Backbone as ProteinMPNN parsed JSONL, in Angstrom:
{"seq_chain_A": "MQEYENNPIFGHSIHSRMDQEILKSSLNGLERKILVLLNEHKGLKNQLKTLQGENQDLRQSILLRDDQLSNFKNQVKITKIVDHIHPEDSEVSELKRKVDEYIKEIDKCIAYLSK", "coords_chain_A": {"N_chain_A": [[-49.109, -19.085, -0.278], [-51.839, -18.805, 0.053], [-52.482, -16.423, 2.214], [-53.146, -14.85, -0.221], [-55.462, -14.441, -1.016], [-57.968, -13.665, -1.431], [-57.225, -10.948, -1.231], [-57.88, -7.618, -0.479], [-56.048, -5.836, -1.867], [-55.237, -6.818, -4.194], [-57.015, -7.074, -5.495], [-58.852, -9.241, -6.461], [-59.149, -12.58, -6.018], [-57.405, -15.462, -6.125], [-57.493, -18.205, -7.515], [-56.792, -20.085, -8.734], [-54.229, -22.792, -8.75], [-52.973, -21.997, -10.62], [-53.143, -19.282, -11.13], [-51.262, -18.979, -8.743], [-49.062, -18.906, -9.94], [-48.328, -18.449, -12.291], [-47.992, -15.52, -10.97], [-46.397, -16.035, -9.426], [-43.851, -16.171, -11.064], [-44.394, -13.731, -12.792], [-43.512, -11.914, -9.971], [-40.935, -12.982, -9.418], [-39.237, -12.599, -11.8], [-39.769, -9.981, -11.897], [-38.056, -9.936, -9.619], [-35.801, -10.501, -10.924], [-35.024, -8.427, -12.636], [-34.148, -5.889, -11.088], [-32.685, -6.607, -9.792], [-30.676, -6.436, -11.567], [-30.962, -4.198, -12.212], [-30.164, -2.69, -9.617], [-27.799, -3.874, -10.096], [-26.085, -2.551, -12.287], [-26.051, 0.323, -11.399], [-24.563, 0.192, -8.894], [-22.203, -0.417, -10.743], [-22.169, 2.235, -12.335], [-22.373, 4.121, -10.869], [-19.539, 3.402, -9.507], [-18.304, 3.741, -12.367], [-18.306, 6.935, -12.249], [-17.668, 7.917, -9.705], [-14.882, 6.402, -11.057], [-14.189, 8.226, -13.019], [-15.055, 10.735, -12.416], [-12.102, 11.232, -10.665], [-10.515, 11.329, -12.568], [-11.004, 13.242, -13.568], [-10.405, 14.842, -12.425], [-7.827, 14.985, -11.421], [-6.949, 15.856, -14.392], [-7.644, 18.809, -14.748], [-5.913, 19.607, -12.384], [-3.382, 18.718, -14.986], [-3.989, 20.948, -16.662], [-3.725, 22.884, -14.89], [-0.882, 22.844, -14.299], [0.171, 22.954, -16.719], [-0.374, 25.488, -17.395], [0.623, 26.918, -15.926], [3.457, 26.519, -16.835], [2.88, 27.27, -19.139], [3.216, 30.152, -18.776], [5.709, 30.911, -17.634], [6.864, 29.716, -19.483], [6.669, 32.077, -21.504], [7.59, 34.039, -19.514], [10.629, 34.143, -20.172], [10.415, 34.443, -23.09], [10.239, 36.788, -23.217], [12.433, 37.781, -21.238], [14.462, 36.927, -22.891], [13.633, 38.418, -25.104], [14.52, 41.089, -23.966], [17.302, 40.704, -22.866], [17.853, 40.297, -25.693], [18.137, 42.815, -26.584], [19.832, 44.101, -25.387], [22.746, 46.399, -25.319], [25.753, 45.464, -25.59], [28.261, 46.695, -25.203], [28.769, 47.865, -23.298], [30.896, 46.507, -19.686], [28.742, 46.101, -17.615], [26.124, 45.961, -19.028], [27.13, 43.41, -20.128], [27.5, 41.468, -17.891], [24.901, 41.212, -16.451], [23.751, 40.18, -18.302], [25.27, 37.501, -19.26], [23.634, 36.821, -16.04], [20.901, 37.132, -16.657], [20.737, 35.24, -18.789], [21.591, 33.174, -16.549], [19.836, 33.079, -15.165], [17.644, 32.108, -16.872], [17.942, 29.557, -18.033], [18.397, 28.281, -15.282], [15.199, 28.51, -15.0], [14.446, 26.373, -17.072], [15.767, 23.993, -15.85], [13.863, 24.247, -13.227], [11.528, 23.394, -14.82], [11.655, 21.461, -16.765], [11.743, 19.509, -13.715], [9.155, 19.894, -12.932], [7.618, 19.029, -14.998], [7.814, 16.335, -14.681]], "CA_chain_A": [[-50.221, -18.166, -1.156], [-53.312, -18.801, 1.012], [-52.429, -15.091, 2.3], [-52.794, -13.724, -0.498], [-56.132, -14.462, -1.462], [-59.123, -12.472, -1.35], [-56.548, -10.25, -0.401], [-57.725, -6.394, -1.775], [-54.508, -5.329, -2.326], [-54.903, -7.779, -5.405], [-58.756, -6.632, -5.936], [-59.605, -9.832, -6.613], [-58.438, -13.155, -5.206], [-56.206, -15.52, -6.432], [-58.832, -18.977, -7.488], [-56.006, -21.466, -8.681], [-52.895, -22.942, -9.098], [-52.588, -21.608, -12.36], [-52.642, -17.936, -10.983], [-50.514, -18.264, -8.206], [-47.835, -19.503, -11.125], [-48.808, -16.756, -13.456], [-48.191, -14.843, -9.422], [-44.701, -16.409, -9.126], [-43.046, -15.911, -12.277], [-44.282, -12.485, -12.221], [-42.396, -11.759, -8.744], [-38.697, -13.622, -9.504], [-38.191, -12.111, -13.448], [-39.903, -8.697, -11.649], [-36.919, -9.741, -8.661], [-34.079, -10.513, -11.181], [-34.94, -7.199, -13.35], [-34.288, -5.074, -9.973], [-31.326, -7.381, -9.426], [-29.766, -6.333, -12.834], [-30.656, -2.889, -12.11], [-29.355, -2.124, -8.179], [-25.751, -4.47, -10.268], [-26.341, -1.384, -13.186], [-26.571, 1.311, -10.841], [-23.135, -0.28, -8.408], [-21.231, -0.11, -12.078], [-22.681, 3.368, -12.398], [-21.603, 4.79, -9.453], [-18.039, 3.16, -9.723], [-17.361, 4.25, -13.339], [-18.571, 8.404, -11.977], [-16.713, 8.012, -9.496], [-13.377, 7.23, -11.737], [-14.731, 9.178, -14.038], [-14.186, 12.171, -11.339], [-11.119, 11.008, -10.675], [-9.533, 12.069, -13.991], [-11.221, 14.817, -14.179], [-9.478, 16.381, -11.128], [-6.253, 14.807, -12.282], [-6.299, 16.27, -15.732], [-7.805, 20.099, -13.916], [-4.656, 19.126, -11.659], [-2.683, 18.061, -15.257], [-4.512, 22.012, -17.069], [-3.051, 23.69, -14.118], [0.06, 22.959, -13.987], [0.637, 23.226, -18.181], [-0.882, 26.657, -17.611], [2.337, 27.514, -15.55], [4.771, 25.982, -17.589], [3.558, 28.029, -19.941], [3.375, 31.603, -18.087], [6.814, 30.34, -17.636], [7.832, 30.464, -21.137], [6.089, 33.3, -21.86], [8.269, 34.928, -19.22], [11.404, 33.623, -20.554], [10.417, 34.632, -23.921], [10.521, 38.188, -22.819], [13.357, 37.963, -20.757], [15.252, 36.597, -23.627], [13.895, 39.791, -25.516], [14.71, 42.523, -22.505], [18.64, 40.046, -23.037], [18.88, 40.777, -26.979], [18.156, 44.23, -26.704], [20.961, 45.436, -24.861], [24.253, 46.707, -26.227], [26.956, 44.103, -25.05], [29.849, 47.334, -24.991], [29.459, 47.831, -21.259], [30.627, 45.679, -19.367], [27.587, 45.753, -16.44], [25.194, 45.375, -19.475], [27.146, 41.817, -20.526], [27.641, 40.711, -16.579], [23.665, 41.325, -16.42], [22.589, 39.571, -19.468], [24.862, 36.497, -18.212], [23.031, 36.824, -14.836], [19.853, 36.845, -17.183], [21.411, 33.263, -18.749], [21.834, 31.913, -16.261], [18.004, 32.684, -14.622], [16.89, 31.134, -17.487], [19.319, 28.49, -17.341], [17.598, 27.846, -14.402], [14.035, 28.88, -15.295], [14.47, 25.322, -17.637], [15.712, 23.603, -14.912], [12.616, 23.507, -12.879], [10.329, 23.623, -16.123], [11.712, 20.539, -16.574], [11.39, 18.698, -12.727], [7.721, 20.118, -12.315], [7.307, 18.133, -16.045], [8.113, 14.907, -14.54]], "C_chain_A": [[-51.785, -17.829, -0.699], [-53.537, -17.823, 1.105], [-53.119, -14.153, 1.777], [-54.466, -13.956, -1.524], [-57.294, -13.826, -0.794], [-58.549, -11.039, -0.192], [-57.111, -8.781, -0.973], [-56.776, -5.524, -2.192], [-54.354, -5.801, -4.112], [-55.388, -7.466, -6.035], [-58.957, -7.646, -6.927], [-59.04, -10.927, -6.094], [-58.438, -14.197, -6.027], [-57.445, -17.623, -6.472], [-58.157, -19.961, -7.393], [-54.94, -21.072, -8.512], [-51.809, -22.207, -10.033], [-52.136, -19.727, -12.261], [-51.495, -17.57, -10.179], [-49.086, -18.445, -8.725], [-47.335, -19.226, -11.087], [-48.31, -15.874, -11.75], [-46.22, -14.579, -9.668], [-43.403, -15.892, -9.891], [-43.12, -14.311, -12.308], [-42.63, -12.456, -11.474], [-40.587, -11.832, -8.787], [-38.64, -13.106, -10.347], [-38.812, -10.432, -12.848], [-38.017, -8.132, -10.343], [-35.427, -9.899, -9.485], [-33.609, -9.631, -12.288], [-33.711, -6.074, -12.169], [-32.903, -5.618, -9.641], [-29.698, -6.81, -10.994], [-29.678, -4.805, -12.801], [-29.802, -2.484, -10.933], [-27.887, -2.924, -9.35], [-25.923, -3.184, -11.604], [-26.078, -0.144, -12.319], [-25.42, 1.426, -9.872], [-22.468, 0.145, -9.633], [-21.077, 0.924, -12.349], [-22.104, 4.155, -11.946], [-20.105, 4.708, -9.02], [-17.676, 4.346, -10.506], [-17.538, 6.035, -12.638], [-17.33, 8.769, -11.193], [-14.745, 7.913, -10.091], [-13.574, 8.226, -12.732], [-14.056, 11.237, -13.093], [-12.865, 12.241, -10.852], [-9.984, 11.57, -10.949], [-9.468, 12.894, -14.292], [-10.465, 15.984, -13.256], [-7.917, 16.052, -11.61], [-6.016, 15.743, -13.414], [-6.517, 17.501, -15.506], [-5.83, 19.837, -13.673], [-3.374, 19.974, -13.004], [-2.502, 19.911, -16.138], [-4.178, 22.773, -16.332], [-1.454, 24.208, -13.902], [0.97, 23.288, -15.794], [0.252, 25.185, -18.84], [0.338, 27.717, -16.648], [3.576, 27.44, -16.144], [4.287, 27.301, -18.777], [3.011, 29.82, -19.999], [4.807, 31.18, -17.652], [7.707, 31.003, -19.084], [6.973, 31.406, -21.305], [6.972, 34.312, -21.301], [9.815, 34.687, -19.718], [11.619, 34.116, -21.875], [10.61, 35.802, -23.533], [11.34, 38.335, -22.066], [14.607, 37.919, -21.739], [14.767, 37.543, -24.471], [14.75, 40.588, -24.874], [16.598, 42.256, -23.526], [18.905, 40.608, -24.559], [19.203, 42.204, -26.878], [19.246, 45.206, -26.472], [21.818, 45.505, -24.862], [25.045, 45.844, -25.298], [28.392, 45.885, -24.994], [29.73, 47.904, -23.676], [29.272, 47.177, -20.608], [29.804, 44.939, -17.743], [26.443, 45.339, -17.181], [25.609, 43.716, -19.91], [27.31, 41.093, -19.135], [25.508, 40.113, -16.598], [23.131, 40.725, -17.43], [23.304, 37.92, -19.256], [24.59, 36.111, -17.086], [22.21, 36.157, -15.326], [19.535, 35.363, -17.276], [21.456, 32.877, -18.316], [20.434, 31.729, -14.976], [17.477, 32.109, -15.577], [17.34, 29.726, -18.409], [17.906, 27.262, -15.758], [15.941, 27.088, -14.192], [13.67, 26.997, -16.354], [14.939, 24.668, -16.657], [14.521, 23.321, -13.883], [11.536, 23.679, -13.832], [10.336, 21.616, -16.189], [11.553, 19.109, -15.422], [10.027, 19.104, -12.129], [7.683, 19.362, -13.813], [7.479, 16.708, -15.75], [6.842, 14.359, -13.892]], "O_chain_A": [[-52.574, -16.936, -1.009], [-54.538, -17.449, 0.492], [-53.61, -13.152, 2.297], [-54.477, -13.593, -2.7], [-57.344, -13.559, 0.407], [-58.967, -10.475, 0.819], [-56.771, -8.658, -2.15], [-56.945, -4.519, -2.882], [-53.631, -5.305, -4.977], [-54.972, -7.316, -7.184], [-59.2, -7.32, -8.089], [-58.083, -10.53, -5.429], [-59.371, -14.187, -6.83], [-57.989, -18.044, -5.45], [-58.342, -20.798, -6.509], [-54.473, -19.959, -8.27], [-50.603, -21.983, -10.128], [-51.303, -19.087, -12.904], [-50.799, -16.571, -10.357], [-48.091, -18.178, -8.05], [-46.248, -19.206, -10.509], [-49.424, -15.376, -11.914], [-45.375, -13.712, -9.89], [-42.351, -15.4, -9.482], [-42.162, -13.628, -11.946], [-41.476, -12.694, -11.829], [-39.602, -11.185, -8.433], [-37.539, -12.572, -10.213], [-38.23, -9.524, -13.442], [-37.325, -7.125, -10.199], [-34.316, -9.606, -9.045], [-32.515, -9.694, -12.848], [-32.629, -5.643, -12.567], [-32.06, -4.843, -9.19], [-28.477, -6.871, -11.136], [-28.701, -4.171, -13.199], [-28.727, -1.942, -11.189], [-26.853, -2.263, -9.257], [-24.743, -3.126, -11.258], [-25.731, 0.683, -13.162], [-25.017, 2.583, -9.75], [-22.086, 1.312, -9.546], [-19.93, 1.167, -12.721], [-21.324, 4.916, -12.518], [-19.509, 5.58, -8.387], [-17.147, 5.394, -10.133], [-16.378, 6.434, -12.544], [-16.371, 9.465, -11.528], [-13.796, 8.66, -9.851], [-12.68, 9.018, -13.032], [-13.263, 12.174, -13.191], [-12.438, 13.367, -10.597], [-9.021, 12.037, -10.34], [-8.632, 13.516, -14.948], [-10.147, 17.173, -13.295], [-7.087, 16.839, -12.065], [-4.974, 16.398, -13.439], [-5.55, 18.065, -16.018], [-4.891, 19.881, -14.467], [-2.711, 20.988, -12.786], [-1.362, 20.338, -16.321], [-4.19, 23.869, -16.893], [-0.962, 25.282, -13.555], [2.107, 23.737, -15.932], [0.435, 25.808, -19.886], [0.688, 28.889, -16.786], [4.547, 28.176, -15.97], [5.097, 28.121, -19.209], [2.58, 30.472, -20.95], [4.522, 31.278, -16.458], [8.47, 31.884, -19.48], [6.031, 30.79, -20.807], [7.293, 35.294, -21.971], [10.3, 35.755, -19.345], [12.797, 34.325, -22.164], [11.839, 35.847, -23.491], [11.274, 39.543, -21.839], [15.594, 38.633, -21.564], [15.811, 37.879, -25.031], [15.861, 40.734, -25.383], [17.079, 43.008, -24.374], [19.922, 41.263, -24.787], [20.319, 42.693, -27.054], [19.555, 46.318, -26.898], [22.314, 44.531, -24.297], [24.662, 45.698, -24.137], [29.521, 45.594, -24.597], [30.693, 48.386, -23.08], [28.127, 46.793, -20.37], [30.046, 43.93, -17.08], [25.65, 44.573, -16.635], [24.73, 42.862, -20.031], [27.239, 39.873, -19.281], [25.049, 38.978, -16.722], [21.901, 40.724, -17.479], [22.502, 36.999, -19.099], [25.129, 35.056, -16.752], [22.133, 34.956, -15.064], [18.815, 34.588, -16.647], [21.457, 31.704, -18.688], [20.139, 30.788, -14.24], [16.579, 31.363, -15.188], [16.798, 29.2, -19.381], [17.188, 26.279, -15.577], [15.53, 26.038, -13.698], [12.543, 26.53, -16.193], [13.877, 24.675, -16.035], [14.218, 22.14, -13.712], [10.53, 24.23, -13.384], [9.482, 20.8, -15.844], [11.331, 17.972, -15.836], [9.726, 18.745, -10.99], [7.875, 18.291, -13.237], [7.264, 15.902, -16.654], [6.752, 13.16, -13.628]]}, "name": "protein", "num_of_chains": 1, "seq": "MQEYENNPIFGHSIHSRMDQEILKSSLNGLERKILVLLNEHKGLKNQLKTLQGENQDLRQSILLRDDQLSNFKNQVKITKIVDHIHPEDSEVSELKRKVDEYIKEIDKCIAYLSK"}
């Protein structure tokens, strides 16, 4: 500690062993606080990274759900069209059958995407 005696950075000289011990204790306390802050910073960085990953996953999930909702809306529109077709005509009946098959295929695709 002799290099600190009469050092202008400290603004005074260190005269006693007691002053040196107080300074040493203060420095040790600061070091502990710095280590605590560094550990907390590291933990917060890890937490941020985890939350950013979860956020990205949730955004993807929202996009998938939006697509599913759009498909369901299309399915409802198709169903309404099919319900308004008059079944007397054989071509219309064939069209209705094909639309029903199309709806079943859409349902299979949605079920697959939901997995």
